[in-house]
N, C-alpha and C positions, 0 to 999 in steps of 0.2 A: 886685402881687396877693399877698394874705396869706389864709391859710386855716387852719381847724381842724376836726378830726372828733370827734364825740361819739357815744357808744354807749349804748342802753338796752335792757335785757331785760324791761322792763315792757310787757307786751302788753294787759292787761285794763283798766288805768286810764290812759286817754288823758291827761288833765290832768297826772297824775303823771309820766308818761313826757316830756311836753313840758317840765315844770319841770325835770326831771333833765337832758335834752339841753340846755336853754337855760342852766342853771347851769354846766354843763361848758364850754360854748362861752364864756360871759361871763368864766369863770376864766382861760381861756387866750388870748383874742383880744379886742383893742380893735376895735371896729367902726369903719370908716372912712365916707366919705361915702355910698358906695353898697354894698349887700350883697345876697347871695342865698343861701337855704338850699335844700339838695337832700336829701330825705328818701328813703331805700330801706329798706323795712320788710317784715316778715312779713305775709302776707295776713290773719292773725288780728288785727292791729292796726287800729284806727280811724284811718286815715291822715288823713281829713278833720278829725276833732277835733284830732289832734296838730298837723297843719300850721296850723290856725287858732289854737290856742293859742300856737304858736311865733311866728306873726306878731304876736299880741298882745303876748307878752313881749319879743320881740327887735325888733319894728317893721320887719320885712323880708318880702319875698315868699318863701314856701317852696313849691317844686314837687317831684314825685317820683313813685313808683310802688311797688306791691307786687312782691315778689320771691320766687323759691324759696329763696334763701339769699343772704347778704351777705358782702362781704370788707372788711376794713380791716387795719390794720398788725398786728392780733392774729391775723389769718387767717380762714378761712371759719367761719361759724356760721349756724345757723338759729334762728328764734324770737327775733329782736331787730330793732332799728332802728338804722340808721347815718345820722346828720346830718352833712352837710358844709356849712360856711358860708364862702362867698368874700366877700372884702371889698377895696375898693380906692378910692382917690380919683381915679384917672385911667382907670376903666372903669366901665361901668354895665350893668344887667341889666333886661330888660323882659319880663315874663311874661304869658301869655294862654292861655285854653283855647278850643278850637273848639266849634261847635254840634255836636250828635250826628252823627256820620259815618254815611253810608249813601248813599242817593240824593244826588247832587251833592256827594260828598265832596271832589272836587277844589277846587271854589270855597270849601268850608268850611275846608279846610286853609290855602289862601291867605288867606282872611279872618282866620283866627287869626294867622297870621304878621304881617299888616299891622296888627294891633292893637298889635304890639311896635315899630312905627316911632316915632320920636323927633325932634322938632324940634331938639333939642340935638345929637343924634348922627344927622345926616341923611345920612351916607355908609352903605355896605353894612355888614351886621354882620360882626364878625371870625369869629363862630361862632354856632351855636345848639345848645342842649341840647333833644332831643325825647323825650317820654315818650308812647308809643303804647298804645292799647287792644288787648286781645286778642280774637280771634274774630270780626273783621268779614269781610265777604264778599270784599273786594278783597286783592290781594297786597301784602305788606310793602314791596315795591320802590316802591309809589306814594308813600310818605312821602319818602324822599330824592330821588326823581325830581321831584315837585311843588316841594319846598322849595329844591332846589339852582338850579332855574330862577328862582324868585322872588326868592331871596337872592343872585342874580348870582354863583353859583359859590362862595359861602362854605361852609365845612365844617359838617356836622352830625354830632352824637354823641348816642347814646342807646340806647333799647331798647324791647322790648314788654313790657308788664307781665305777670307770671306769679304762680302760687300754687303749691300742691303737687300739681299735676295733677288738681285736680277741675274746672278750667276755669270755675269759677263765680265766684271771688272776686278775680280779677285786677282791679285798679283803678288809675288815676292820679289825682293830687292836685294842687290849687293852692290854698293859703292858706285852708283851711276847707271846701273843696269837694271831693267826689270824683266821678269819672266812669267809667262803664263802657264808654262807646262814644264818647269824645271824646279829642282830642289835646291835650296840654299842651306848649307850646313856650316856650323862654327864648332870647331874642335877646341876644347879648352884644356889646357895643361899646365902643371905646376901646383903650387900651394893654394888649392880650392878644395873646400870640404862641403860639398852640396848636401842638403837635406830636402826631402820631398814629402808631399802629402797629396792624396787624392780621395775624394768622396763622391759617391753617387746618391741619388735619390731613389728610394726603394719603396715608396708608398705603392700600394696595390689596389686592384680591383679585387672583388670576391675571388677566392681561390679557383684559378683556372690554369694551373700549372701543366704544361705538356712537354714531351720530349721531342727535340728536333730529330726527326728520323731520316730526312732527305734534304741535304744541302750541299752546296758546293761554293767554297770560298765565301763571298758575301751574298749569295742568293739561296733563299730558303724555298723549298718546294712543298714540303709536308711537315706538319707539326701533329704529333699524335697520329689519329686516323683521319685527318682532314687536310685540305690544302691549306696553305697559309692564308690566302684570302678568307676562306671559310673560318679559319681559326679567329681572325680579327672580327668578323661578322658575328661570332658567337659572343662577342662583347657588346654587341649593339652598336658597332661602329660602321659608318657608311664607307664603302670602298670604292665607289664610282666617283672619284674626286679628280679634279684637274691638276692639283699639285700635291701629290701624297707627302712630300717634305714638309709643307706648311700645314697640311691638314692633320698630320700625326705628330707634330712637334710636342704636343703634351702627353704623348702615348708612347714613349720609348719601350723597347723590350729589354728585359733584364734576363741575362744568362747566368746560370751558376752550374758548376759541376758537382755532382754527388761526392761528398767526401773531400773536396777541394779546400785548400788553406789560403786560397787567394781571394781577393775581394771580387764580387760579380762583376760582369762587364755589362755596360749599357750600350744599346744600339739603337740609333735612329733609322726609321724607315725612309728610304730615298726614292723608292719607285714600287709600283704594283703592276703585275701583268694579270689582268682579269681573264685572258684566255687560258693560260695553264695554271692560274692560281698561286703563282709564286710572288714573293716579295724580295726586293734587293735593299741592301744596307750599305752604310758607308764603311763598315768594319766587317770581318769574317764572323761567320755564325757556325761554330763546330757542330757537326753531327754528334749526337748523344747529349749535348747539353740540355738542361731544363729551362724552358722559356716561360715568361709571364709578362704580360702587358702591364706597365705601370701608369698610373694616373698622378701627375705631378701638379702641385700648386705652389704658390708663393712661399708659404710657410716651410714646405719641405726644403725649397731652394735655400732660404736663408739659414735654416737649421743646419744643412749640409755644409754651407759656406763656414758657419761658426765652428762646426766640428773639425773641418779640415784645418783651418788656420790654427786653432788650438793644438791639434795633433803636431803641426809644423813647429810651432813655438816650443813644444815639449821635446821635440827631437832635437832642436838646435841647443837646448839647455844641457844636454849631455856633454861629457868631457870631450872637447875637440882640440885639446892641447893649446888653449889660448887663442885659437883662431877667432877672429871678429867678424861677424856677419853684417852686411851692409844693405843687401838688396832682396827683395821678394819679387819674383815674377810669377804671375797668375794668368792662367789660360783657362777661361770658362766657355762654356758651350753657347752658341748663338741662340740654341732652343730655350736655354735658361733665361736669356734676355728677353725673348719674345713672351715667355710665360709671366715674367715679372710685369710686362705691360707698362701701364702708366707709372708704376712704382719701380722705375728702371734703375734707380740708384740703391736698391735694397741690399745687394751685396757690397756695394761701395761703402755703405754706412757700417756694415758689420766689420769690414776690413779696417776702416778708419778708427774705429773704436777698440779694435783688438790688437792692432799692431803697435809696438812701441814707436815712439816718435823718431828715434835714430834710424830706423829701417826705411829705406826707399822702396816704394811700390810701384810696379809697372805691369799692366795687365792688358788682356784683350779678349773680345768675344769672337770665337772663331767656329769653323765647321768641322771640328774634331780636334782632340787634344792628345798629346803624347807625353806620357809621364810614366815612371815606374810604379807598379802596385807594390813592389817589395824592393828594397835596396839594402843589402847587408854584406859586410865583409868585402866591399868593392864590386859585388855583383848585383846587377839590376834586372828585374823582370819588367822590362819596358813593355808597355801596352798602348794600344789606340783606344781612345774613349770617346763616347757621345754622352751628351746630357750630364756631364761631370764637371767638376771644379778642380783644377790641378794647381799645385804650388811648388816652386823651387826657391830655397833660399841659398845665397852664396855670399 
C-alpha cells in the first residue's frame, strides 16, 4: 500500500481546489491498479463538487466528510482540505452511500455495506472506513454494532461529520454527491494489515462513582439514587444551560464495567431534560455500568495522544510478514479541540514529533469516533467513542 497526502486552503473555488489537490498527488504518487481518495475538509467547502472533480481528474472514488479542523504532518489547521490517496496492486476499495437514514436505518446501513461486496474479493473485508451523518435520532453505537455483525467482525474506522458547532453544515461525500443524513462506507479488501489504537482521558473529580440504574439506549434517567440532572448538580455543575453540548464539553462521562477487560467508554452529554431529570448522549449508556464525570485539561489530552500513537507504533512493529505501512489516519474529538483552545496544535505537535517521516498523516476533529477497542485474530470490538483520540495505520 502506498499513499500521499495533499492540502488545499482554497475553500471558495471547488474546481480550483480539486485541481490543486490532484496536481499535488500526481506529482508525488504513481497510481497503481486500485486507488481511493479520502477528503477531510472544512464545512465551508463544497465537498460534493471537490470530490466529483477529483474523481474526474484522478479516475478514482473519493469519500469523506466535513470537519471542525484537520490534521496532517504540518499539524492542526482550520479552513482547509486534506486529501489522502491510497493506492495498491494487491488491495481494492469499494465505496457506497446509504439511502437516507431514519426509519429502517438498520436495513439501510446493511444495504449500503452490501453494495461494496465484490465477486473478485469474495472473502470478508479487511476493514472499512465509515463516514457518518450528524444529528440523527439514533445512537452512534448503532453504526459499529450493525456493521461489525455484517462484516463478520472486521474492524471499522471513521467518524461523525462535524462543522464549527452550528450543527447545520455537517456533510459526508462520495464522488460528486453530498449527504446530510446518509452513511458513506468504503470496504477495503486484499493485502492490508491494519493496526489500531485508541485512548481516553480519565482524569476525575473527587470520587463520585455511581451505577447507571435506569437508561435506554443513549438516554440516562437515573444514576444511583438520583436523576441524572441531580447527579450532575452534585458535582457543582450548572444544568440550566442553553447548549449542554458546549457547556459540558470538558465534562464527559466515563463508563466502566465491573470486571471488564476492555477500555472504558467516554460519552459526551448532548442534551438535558430538566423536567424529567434525564440526560442524552451521542452514544449508548448501558444500564449497570459505573459512571463518573471527568474533568479534562490540555495536559490530559496531549498525554493521551502521546500514549495512543506510541501504542500504535509498537503494534505496527510486530511481525507483519514484511508488510510496509504508509498511512496513519487519526480521528480526534471536537471536544478535545475545544479544550485545547488557543493551543489548538498541541496534538499536532505530539504527532509530528512521534511519527516517523515515511508515514503520511491525515486526521480530523469530529463529533464521534469509530475505532476498535480490541482487534485480535481478525476479530474487532468496534466501538463508538467521544472525547477520545483514535488511530488506524495501514
